[in-house]
C-alpha positions as CSV (number, residue, x, y, z in Angstrom):
1,M,59.6,47.6,136.5
2,L,60.2,44.4,134.6
3,K,59.3,44.4,131.1
4,L,57.2,41.8,129.8
5,M,58.9,39.3,127.4
6,S,58.3,40.2,123.5
7,E,56.3,37.4,121.5
8,K,59.1,37.3,119.3
9,S,61.7,35.7,121.9
10,E,63.0,33.0,119.2
11,I,66.1,31.5,120.4
12,I,68.7,31.1,117.2
13,I,71.7,29.0,117.6
14,G,74.5,28.2,115.3
15,L,77.3,25.7,116.2
16,E,81.0,25.7,115.0
17,T,82.5,22.4,115.8
18,H,86.0,21.9,115.7
19,V,87.1,18.2,115.1
20,Q,90.7,16.9,115.5
21,L,91.6,14.5,112.5
22,T,93.0,12.2,115.3
23,N,93.6,9.2,112.9
24,L,96.4,11.2,111.1
25,K,100.2,10.6,112.5
26,T,101.5,13.9,112.0
27,K,100.1,17.5,112.3
28,L,98.9,19.5,109.7
29,F,101.8,21.5,108.4
30,C,104.9,19.9,110.0
31,D,106.0,16.1,110.7
32,C,105.6,16.7,114.6
33,S,103.7,13.6,116.1
34,T,100.3,13.9,116.9
35,D,100.5,11.7,119.9
36,Y,100.7,14.4,122.5
37,R,98.3,13.4,125.0
38,G,99.9,12.5,128.5
39,K,103.4,13.5,127.0
40,R,105.4,16.2,128.8
41,P,104.3,19.9,127.8
42,N,106.1,21.3,124.8
43,T,107.9,18.1,123.6
44,H,106.0,17.7,120.4
45,T,107.1,20.9,118.6
46,C,109.2,21.9,115.9
47,P,110.3,25.4,114.4
48,V,107.2,24.9,111.9
49,C,104.6,24.7,114.4
50,L,106.2,27.2,117.0
51,G,106.2,29.8,113.9
52,L,109.6,30.5,114.2
53,P,111.0,32.8,111.5
54,G,112.3,31.3,108.0
55,T,110.1,28.3,108.6
56,L,107.5,27.1,105.8
57,P,104.6,24.8,106.1
58,V,103.9,21.7,104.0
59,L,100.2,20.4,103.7
60,N,99.5,17.3,105.1
61,G,97.8,15.4,102.1
62,K,95.9,13.0,104.6
63,A,94.2,15.7,106.0
64,V,92.8,16.9,103.1
65,E,91.5,13.5,101.9
66,D,89.8,13.2,105.6
67,A,88.3,16.6,105.0
68,V,86.8,15.6,101.7
69,M,85.5,12.1,103.3
70,V,83.6,14.3,106.0
71,A,82.3,16.7,103.4
72,L,80.9,13.9,101.2
73,A,79.2,12.6,104.4
74,L,77.7,15.7,105.1
75,N,76.6,16.1,101.5
76,S,78.6,19.2,101.1
77,K,79.8,20.5,97.8
78,I,83.6,20.3,97.6
79,Q,85.5,23.1,96.2
80,E,87.6,22.2,92.9
81,R,90.2,24.9,94.2
82,T,90.6,25.8,97.9
83,L,92.8,28.5,99.5
84,F,94.6,28.8,103.1
85,F,94.3,32.2,104.8
86,R,95.9,33.7,107.7
87,K,93.6,34.8,110.4
88,N,95.4,37.3,112.3
89,Y,95.2,37.4,116.4
90,F,97.4,38.0,119.2
91,Y,96.6,35.5,121.8
92,P,99.4,33.5,123.6
93,D,98.2,30.0,122.2
94,M,99.1,31.0,118.8
95,A,103.1,31.4,118.6
96,K,103.2,33.1,115.3
97,N,100.2,35.6,116.1
98,Y,98.0,34.2,113.5
99,Q,96.4,30.9,112.3
100,I,96.7,29.1,109.3
101,S,93.0,28.7,108.3
102,Q,90.5,28.8,105.3
103,Y,87.7,31.8,104.6
104,D,84.7,32.1,102.8
105,K,84.7,35.8,101.9
106,A,86.9,38.2,100.0
107,G,87.9,35.4,97.6
108,G,88.5,32.8,100.2
109,V,87.5,29.0,99.3
110,P,87.1,26.3,102.1
111,I,87.5,22.9,101.2
112,A,83.6,22.6,101.1
113,I,80.4,24.5,101.4
114,G,76.7,23.7,102.1
115,G,75.3,20.2,103.2
116,F,73.1,19.1,105.7
117,V,72.5,16.7,108.8
118,T,69.5,14.9,109.6
119,M,68.5,13.9,112.9
120,Q,65.5,12.5,115.1
121,V,63.8,15.1,117.6
122,N,61.0,13.7,119.5
123,H,60.4,11.3,116.8
124,H,60.4,13.7,114.0
125,E,63.1,14.4,111.5
126,K,64.9,17.6,111.4
127,I,67.5,19.0,109.1
128,V,70.3,21.2,110.2
129,R,72.1,22.8,107.2
130,I,75.8,23.0,107.0
131,R,77.5,26.5,106.0
132,R,80.9,25.1,105.3
133,L,83.9,22.9,106.2
134,Q,87.3,24.3,106.5
135,L,90.9,22.7,107.4
136,E,93.0,24.8,110.1
137,E,95.8,24.2,112.6
138,D,94.9,23.8,116.2
139,P,96.1,26.2,118.6
140,A,98.2,25.5,121.7
141,K,96.6,24.4,125.1
142,L,95.9,27.2,127.8
143,V,96.2,25.7,131.5
144,H,94.5,27.7,134.2
145,L,94.9,27.2,137.7
146,G,91.2,26.8,138.8
147,P,88.6,28.8,136.9
148,I,89.7,31.0,134.2
149,D,88.9,34.2,135.6
150,L,90.2,33.6,138.9
151,S,93.5,31.6,137.8
152,P,96.5,33.8,139.0
153,Y,98.4,32.7,135.7
154,T,98.2,31.0,132.6
155,L,100.5,28.2,131.2
156,I,100.9,27.1,127.6
157,D,101.5,23.6,126.2
158,Y,102.4,24.1,122.5
159,N,102.2,20.1,121.8
160,R,98.7,20.7,120.5
161,A,99.6,23.7,118.2
162,G,99.2,22.4,114.6
163,I,97.3,19.3,115.1
164,S,94.7,19.0,111.9
165,L,91.6,20.7,112.7
166,L,88.3,20.3,110.6
167,E,85.8,23.1,111.6
168,I,82.2,22.4,110.9
169,V,80.0,25.5,110.7
170,T,76.1,25.2,110.7
171,E,73.5,27.7,109.8
172,P,71.7,29.1,112.6
173,D,69.0,26.2,112.2
174,I,69.1,25.0,115.8
175,A,66.2,26.1,118.4
176,T,67.0,24.5,121.6
177,A,69.8,23.2,123.8
178,Q,68.4,19.5,123.0
179,E,68.5,20.1,119.3
180,A,72.3,21.2,119.8
181,R,73.0,17.9,121.8
182,L,71.3,15.6,119.2
183,Y,73.1,17.4,116.2
184,L,76.4,16.8,117.8
185,Q,75.6,13.2,118.7
186,K,74.7,12.7,115.1
187,L,77.8,14.1,114.0
188,Q,80.0,12.3,116.3
189,S,78.2,9.3,114.7
190,I,79.2,10.2,111.3
191,L,82.8,11.0,111.9
192,E,83.1,7.6,114.0
193,H,81.9,5.6,111.1
194,L,84.5,7.5,108.8
195,G,86.9,6.7,111.2
196,V,88.6,10.1,110.6
197,S,88.3,11.1,114.5
198,N,88.3,9.4,117.9
199,S,86.0,11.4,119.9
200,R,86.9,9.5,123.2
201,L,90.1,11.1,123.1
202,E,90.5,14.5,125.5
203,G,90.0,17.7,123.1
204,S,89.1,15.9,120.1
205,M,86.1,17.2,119.5
206,R,85.2,21.1,120.9
207,C,82.3,23.4,120.1
208,D,81.9,27.0,119.9
209,A,78.1,28.0,120.3
210,N,76.6,31.2,118.7
211,I,73.4,31.9,120.6
212,S,70.8,34.8,120.4
213,M,67.3,35.9,120.7
214,A,65.8,37.2,117.5
215,G,66.8,40.6,116.9
216,R,69.4,40.9,119.7
217,N,73.1,40.8,119.7
218,R,74.7,37.3,119.1
219,V,77.0,35.7,122.2
220,E,79.8,33.0,121.7
221,V,80.3,30.5,124.1
222,K,83.6,29.2,123.4
223,N,85.4,25.5,123.7
224,I,82.8,23.6,125.2
225,S,83.9,20.0,125.6
226,S,81.2,17.7,125.5
227,F,77.6,17.0,124.5
228,K,76.3,17.2,128.4
229,E,77.9,20.5,128.9
230,V,76.9,21.9,125.4
231,E,73.5,21.6,126.6
232,R,74.1,22.7,130.0
233,A,76.0,25.9,128.6
234,L,73.0,26.8,125.9
235,N,70.5,26.1,128.8
236,F,72.4,28.8,130.9
237,E,73.0,31.3,128.2
238,I,69.3,31.2,127.3
239,I,68.1,32.0,130.7
240,R,70.7,34.5,131.1
241,Q,69.7,36.4,127.9
242,K,66.1,35.7,128.5
243,N,66.6,37.7,132.3
244,L,68.6,40.6,130.5
245,V,66.0,41.2,128.0
246,L,62.8,40.8,130.9
247,K,65.0,43.8,132.8
248,D,65.2,45.8,129.5
249,L,69.1,45.6,129.6
250,E,71.3,44.9,126.6
251,V,72.5,41.7,125.3
252,K,76.1,42.5,124.7
253,M,78.1,41.1,121.7
254,E,80.9,39.3,123.3
255,T,82.8,35.7,123.7
256,R,82.2,34.0,126.9
257,H,83.6,30.9,128.6
258,W,81.4,28.2,130.0
259,D,82.9,27.2,133.2
260,E,81.9,23.3,134.1
261,T,82.5,23.4,137.7
262,R,80.1,26.5,138.4
263,R,78.0,26.1,135.4
264,V,77.8,29.5,134.4
265,T,79.2,31.4,131.2
266,I,82.1,34.0,132.2
267,S,82.8,37.1,129.8
268,L,86.1,36.7,128.2
269,R,86.2,39.7,125.9
270,T,84.0,41.7,123.5
271,K,83.1,39.7,120.2
272,E,85.5,40.4,117.2
273,S,84.6,41.1,113.8
274,E,85.7,39.6,110.9
275,E,87.6,42.8,109.9
276,D,89.5,42.3,113.4
277,Y,91.3,39.1,112.0
278,R,92.5,40.8,109.0
279,Y,92.2,37.9,106.7
280,F,94.6,37.3,103.9
281,P,96.0,34.6,101.6
282,E,98.6,32.4,103.1
283,P,101.6,33.3,100.7
284,N,103.4,30.1,101.7
285,L,100.8,27.5,100.5
286,P,99.5,27.2,96.8
287,P,95.8,26.5,96.0
288,V,95.0,23.1,96.5
289,I,93.1,21.7,93.6
290,L,90.7,18.7,94.0
291,S,90.2,16.9,90.5
292,E,86.9,14.8,90.0
293,D,89.1,11.6,89.9
294,Y,90.5,12.5,93.2
295,I,86.9,12.8,94.9
296,D,85.7,9.8,92.9
297,N,88.3,7.7,94.5
298,I,87.6,8.7,98.0
299,K,83.9,8.0,97.2
300,K,84.7,4.4,96.7
301,M,86.6,4.3,100.1
302,M,83.7,5.8,102.0
303,P,82.4,3.2,104.7
304,E,78.6,2.7,105.7
305,L,77.5,5.7,107.3
306,P,74.7,5.8,109.9
307,D,71.9,6.7,108.1
308,S,72.6,3.9,105.5
309,R,73.4,1.4,108.5
310,K,70.0,2.4,109.9
311,K,68.1,1.3,106.9
312,R,69.9,-1.7,106.6
313,L,69.2,-2.6,110.3
314,I,65.5,-2.1,109.6
315,R,65.6,-4.2,106.3
316,Q,67.9,-6.7,107.6
317,Y,66.9,-7.3,111.1
318,R,63.5,-6.0,110.9
319,L,64.1,-3.6,113.8
320,P,61.6,-0.8,114.3
321,P,63.0,2.6,113.0
322,Y,63.3,3.9,116.7
323,N,65.3,1.1,117.9
324,A,67.6,1.3,114.6
325,A,67.9,5.0,115.2
326,V,69.0,4.4,118.7
327,I,71.4,1.5,117.8
328,T,73.2,3.6,115.2
329,S,73.3,7.0,117.2
330,S,76.9,5.5,118.0
331,K,79.4,3.4,115.8
332,Y,80.4,1.6,118.9
333,F,77.2,0.7,119.8
334,A,76.1,-0.4,116.6
335,D,79.2,-2.7,116.4
336,F,78.4,-4.1,119.7
337,F,74.6,-4.8,118.5
338,E,75.7,-6.6,115.3
339,E,78.4,-8.5,117.0
340,A,75.7,-9.5,120.1
341,I,73.2,-10.9,117.7
342,K,75.9,-13.2,116.4
343,F,75.4,-15.1,119.8
344,H,71.7,-14.4,120.0
345,R,69.2,-14.8,117.1
346,D,66.4,-12.2,118.2
347,P,67.7,-8.8,117.2
348,K,64.6,-7.0,118.4
349,K,65.3,-8.4,121.8
350,V,68.7,-7.7,122.2
351,S,68.0,-4.1,120.7
352,N,65.4,-3.5,123.6
353,W,67.7,-4.8,126.4
354,M,70.5,-2.5,124.7
355,M,68.3,0.7,124.5
356,T,66.9,0.3,127.7
357,D,68.5,-1.5,130.8
358,L,72.1,-1.4,129.3
359,L,71.9,2.4,128.4
360,K,70.5,3.1,132.1
361,T,73.1,0.9,133.8
362,L,75.9,2.5,131.8
363,H,74.2,6.1,132.9
364,D,73.9,5.2,136.3
365,Q,77.5,4.0,136.5
366,N,78.5,7.1,134.4
367,V,80.6,4.9,132.2
368,E,80.8,4.6,128.4
369,L,80.1,1.1,127.0
370,E,83.5,1.3,125.5
371,D,85.0,1.4,128.6
372,S,82.8,-1.0,130.4
373,K,83.5,-4.8,131.0
374,I,80.4,-6.4,129.5
375,T,81.0,-7.7,126.2
376,P,78.3,-8.6,123.2
377,K,78.8,-12.2,124.1
378,K,77.7,-11.9,127.7
379,L,75.0,-9.9,127.1
380,A,73.7,-12.5,125.1
381,E,74.2,-15.1,127.5
382,M,72.5,-13.2,129.9
383,I,69.4,-13.0,127.6
384,H,69.5,-16.8,126.8
385,L,69.5,-17.5,130.5
386,I,65.9,-15.7,130.4
387,D,64.9,-17.3,127.3
388,E,65.8,-20.9,129.0
389,G,63.9,-19.9,132.2
390,I,66.9,-20.2,134.4
391,I,66.5,-16.5,135.4
392,S,63.6,-14.1,135.4
393,G,63.8,-10.6,133.6
394,K,63.7,-9.1,136.9
395,I,66.8,-11.1,138.0
396,A,68.5,-9.9,134.6
397,K,68.2,-6.3,135.5
398,K,69.7,-7.0,138.8
399,I,72.5,-8.6,137.6
400,L,73.5,-6.7,134.5
401,P,75.1,-3.9,136.6
402,R,77.3,-6.2,138.0
403,I,78.2,-7.6,134.5
404,V,78.9,-4.1,133.2
405,E,81.1,-3.3,136.2
406,T,83.1,-6.4,136.5
407,G,82.8,-8.4,133.4
408,Q,81.7,-11.7,135.2
409,S,79.9,-14.2,133.2
410,P,76.2,-14.0,133.6
411,K,76.1,-17.7,134.5
412,E,78.9,-17.5,137.1
413,I,76.9,-14.7,138.9
414,V,73.7,-16.8,139.0
415,K,75.3,-19.7,140.4
416,R,77.4,-17.9,142.9
417,Y,74.4,-15.8,144.4
418,E,71.6,-18.8,143.6
419,L,69.6,-16.6,141.4
420,T,68.2,-19.3,139.3
421,R,64.4,-19.1,138.8
422,I,62.3,-21.2,141.4
423,T,60.2,-23.5,139.5
424,S,59.5,-26.4,142.0
425,R,55.8,-26.5,142.9
426,E,56.6,-27.6,146.4
427,K,58.9,-24.7,147.0
428,I,56.7,-22.1,145.7
429,K,53.7,-23.6,147.8
430,D,56.0,-23.1,150.8
431,L,56.6,-19.6,150.0
432,V,52.7,-18.8,149.2
433,E,51.8,-20.3,152.9
434,E,54.2,-17.8,154.1
435,V,52.8,-14.9,152.3
436,F,49.2,-16.0,153.2
437,S,50.2,-16.3,156.9
438,K,51.7,-12.5,156.9
439,N,49.1,-11.2,154.8
440,G,46.0,-12.3,156.0
441,K,43.9,-9.2,155.1
442,A,45.0,-9.1,151.7
443,V,44.1,-12.9,151.5
444,Q,40.5,-11.9,152.4
445,D,40.5,-9.1,150.0
446,A,41.5,-11.3,147.1
447,L,38.7,-13.8,148.1
448,Q,36.4,-11.0,147.5
449,D,38.0,-9.2,144.5
450,D,40.3,-11.0,142.0
451,S,42.4,-7.7,141.2
452,A,43.6,-8.0,144.7
453,V,45.6,-11.1,143.7
454,N,48.4,-9.0,142.1
455,Y,49.1,-7.6,145.5
456,L,49.9,-11.3,146.9
457,I,52.0,-12.1,143.9
458,G,54.1,-9.0,144.5
459,Q,54.6,-10.0,148.0
460,L,55.7,-13.6,146.6
461,M,58.1,-11.9,144.2
462,K,59.6,-10.0,147.1
463,L,59.7,-12.8,149.3
464,S,61.5,-14.8,146.6
465,S,63.8,-11.7,145.4
466,G,62.0,-11.9,142.0
467,R,62.9,-15.7,141.9
468,V,59.7,-17.3,141.7
469,D,58.2,-18.2,138.1
470,P,55.5,-15.6,138.0
471,L,53.1,-18.1,135.8
472,I,53.3,-21.0,138.3
473,A,53.3,-18.3,141.0
474,N,49.9,-17.1,139.9
475,L,48.4,-20.5,139.5
476,I,49.3,-21.7,142.9
477,I,48.1,-18.6,144.8
478,R,45.1,-19.2,142.8
479,E,44.5,-22.8,144.0
480,S,45.5,-21.8,147.7
481,L,42.7,-18.9,147.5
482,K,40.5,-21.6,146.1
483,E,41.0,-24.0,148.9
484,A,40.8,-21.2,151.5
485,K,37.4,-20.4,150.0
486,N,36.0,-23.9,150.1
487,K,37.3,-24.4,153.7
488,G,35.6,-21.3,154.7
489,N,37.6,-20.9,157.9
490,F,40.5,-18.6,156.8
491,E,41.4,-15.6,159.3
492,S,43.1,-13.0,158.6
493,S,45.9,-11.9,160.8
494,R,46.2,-8.6,162.2
């Protein structure tokens, strides 16, 4: 018999986000190029990143600078003296059988500890605390033929091995899959504004999710590649663990893989404990000393961050707080907005179009704004056509997808497909007569009930494909109804 769920079924989620510092030209401990994407496998390697005997790592100073910048943006406490450790594990993606990373126990000191990220959840502010930030090298890429649990073999590409990674670990402050997605979106916006990582590059931002129910074992879901997949993976895992509890079965402490195709998590191995990694200080790298002057100089280089930008947009352009929050959710989106208002001087109107119809169109076409053909100038041009009465808002909604897909000028689309607004009283009068002749019953209803006029207006808009000016249409329909009433001889067509 199934066991009823306990009242204490609280979901606890902590995220470990691995961010590649993609603006760097070389790897974390060697001079190999970071431009490995699309290159032949195992061609961006050297004795250092392959861990050959006798080689020595040399720390990339720019990686430390970028890590400090991220720590400052996340309100973290930067450590004056930080150490690198060896994390020992015997997997094929790490040629030397250990990863040079950082550690926060047994004398280990990561580059920064503490901090927080604020985000909007259902119009309320939520704070997610940061536990630590640490620099480490990226492992190689494992390539499977089909699903990981069914692949007959595994291929290894060491081009990625040694790329600079910044691991950002949260406290278990996240309660839902939606909150996890919102946290990652906010983190990505911060990283975009800092310019340290390009999230559009494949594998540049990966997430491990630790999830448990209160009082139960913790499960880690590894290497989830996108916000959408994080939400899906967590929702699946929450249901899986709840079902186990309902059946009075144990939730095993393990590491699982998220299969994006089948949308299920798959058991990979029993979850290791920290002791299994046998951490000890990396003997070939000295401690890194970060002086106050060094940190202050980086502070001076810090660009405007999303929260500051949001406040500025509210103050400078009088945007509603919600609009400003959506606009700054992505650096590219915010840049697009600020460029668009150079061509159209109504910031709220531009933001409304971006937040609603533009986002919907991008979603429908499954394309990112950066990859679409629309430009800030073309969006502004479309809004100007509405302002000038050349097209209606309804027509604009129809041509926006074409602009996004093709990059055509709004004026060209309107001209080519004859989409200009109909304002001629004579033309509208002819269309009204056609509507009346086809909808006699509705005309009789409108003569008796004023609210029924809306149906006739809707039919007129449908007949004209939304091109008729609604104000003039309303006026002419009411004039025609008055004429019919005065004549007293209108017969409904059936």
